[in-house]
C-alpha positions in Angstrom: 119.9 2.8 125.5 122.0 -0.2 125.0 123.6 -1.5 128.2 127.4 -1.4 128.5 127.5 -5.2 128.4 125.5 -5.3 125.1 127.8 -2.6 123.6 130.9 -4.5 124.8 129.7 -7.6 122.9 129.3 -5.8 119.6 132.1 -3.2 119.9 134.7 -5.1 117.9 132.5 -4.8 114.7 132.7 -1.0 114.6 135.4 0.8 112.5 138.3 2.3 114.5 138.3 6.1 114.8 140.7 8.0 112.5 142.3 10.4 115.0 139.3 12.6 115.6 137.3 11.6 118.7 133.8 10.8 117.5 130.4 10.9 119.2 129.7 7.9 121.6 129.0 4.8 119.4 126.6 3.5 122.1 124.5 6.6 122.1 124.4 6.7 118.3 123.5 3.0 117.9 120.8 3.3 120.5 119.3 6.2 118.5 119.5 4.2 115.3 117.7 1.3 116.9 115.1 3.7 118.4 114.4 5.4 115.1 114.1 2.2 113.1 112.1 0.4 115.8 109.6 3.3 116.0 109.5 4.1 112.3 110.6 7.7 112.8 112.2 10.1 110.4 115.8 10.9 111.3 115.0 14.5 112.2 112.3 13.2 114.7 114.9 11.4 116.8 115.0 12.6 120.4 117.5 15.4 121.0 119.0 13.5 123.9 120.7 11.1 121.4 122.5 13.9 119.6 122.1 15.7 116.3 120.0 13.8 113.9 122.4 14.5 111.0 125.2 12.7 112.9 122.9 9.7 113.6 121.9 9.5 109.9 125.5 9.9 108.6 126.7 7.2 111.0 123.9 4.8 109.9 124.7 5.4 106.2 128.5 4.9 106.8 128.0 1.8 108.9 125.5 0.3 106.5 127.9 0.7 103.5 130.8 -0.8 105.5 128.6 -3.8 106.4 128.8 -3.3 110.2 125.2 -4.3 110.8 125.5 -7.4 108.6 128.6 -8.5 110.6 126.9 -7.9 113.9 123.8 -9.8 113.0 125.7 -12.7 111.5 128.0 -13.0 114.5 125.1 -12.8 117.0 123.2 -15.4 115.1 126.2 -17.7 115.0 126.8 -17.3 118.8 123.2 -18.2 119.6 123.6 -21.8 118.6 120.8 -24.2 117.6 117.4 -23.8 119.2 114.2 -25.8 119.2 112.1 -22.7 118.8 111.1 -21.0 115.5 109.8 -17.5 115.7 107.7 -16.0 113.0 107.0 -12.3 112.9 103.7 -11.3 111.3 104.4 -7.5 111.4 102.9 -5.6 108.6 104.5 -2.3 107.7 103.4 0.2 105.2 106.4 1.5 103.3 106.8 4.4 100.9 107.5 3.5 97.3 111.1 4.9 97.6 111.9 2.5 100.5 112.5 -0.3 98.0 115.5 1.6 96.6 117.4 1.7 100.0 118.6 -1.9 99.7 119.7 -1.4 96.1 121.7 1.7 97.1 123.4 -0.2 100.0 121.8 2.1 102.6 120.0 -0.6 104.6 121.6 -3.8 105.9 121.0 -6.8 103.7 120.6 -9.9 105.9 119.3 -12.2 103.2 122.8 -13.8 102.7 123.7 -13.9 106.4 123.2 -17.7 106.6 125.6 -18.2 103.6 128.3 -16.1 105.3 128.2 -18.3 108.4 
């Protein structure tokens, strides 16, 4: 679960509610990160995070609104220059339909994050 300090730092990037109280953004974002980090299907998300359909819908909505792109861009800009370069050699096997997620706008595109800054 994200700490309250972490959530406070990225809270300005989330859209404002439209009158109807929504499920806790911190809990939903924590679940999104958990599912993506562990390579789970949405329906395999732990029940403690809430309904998997809510988590999935929020991920899709925030992806289309560019919430994740703005968060990553701002956090990268706040980090400043470093002397370290990290290279990740993770190898993931993806299903052939995974390539279409970026085209449909369902997964954050961070390839132009440096240009936005």
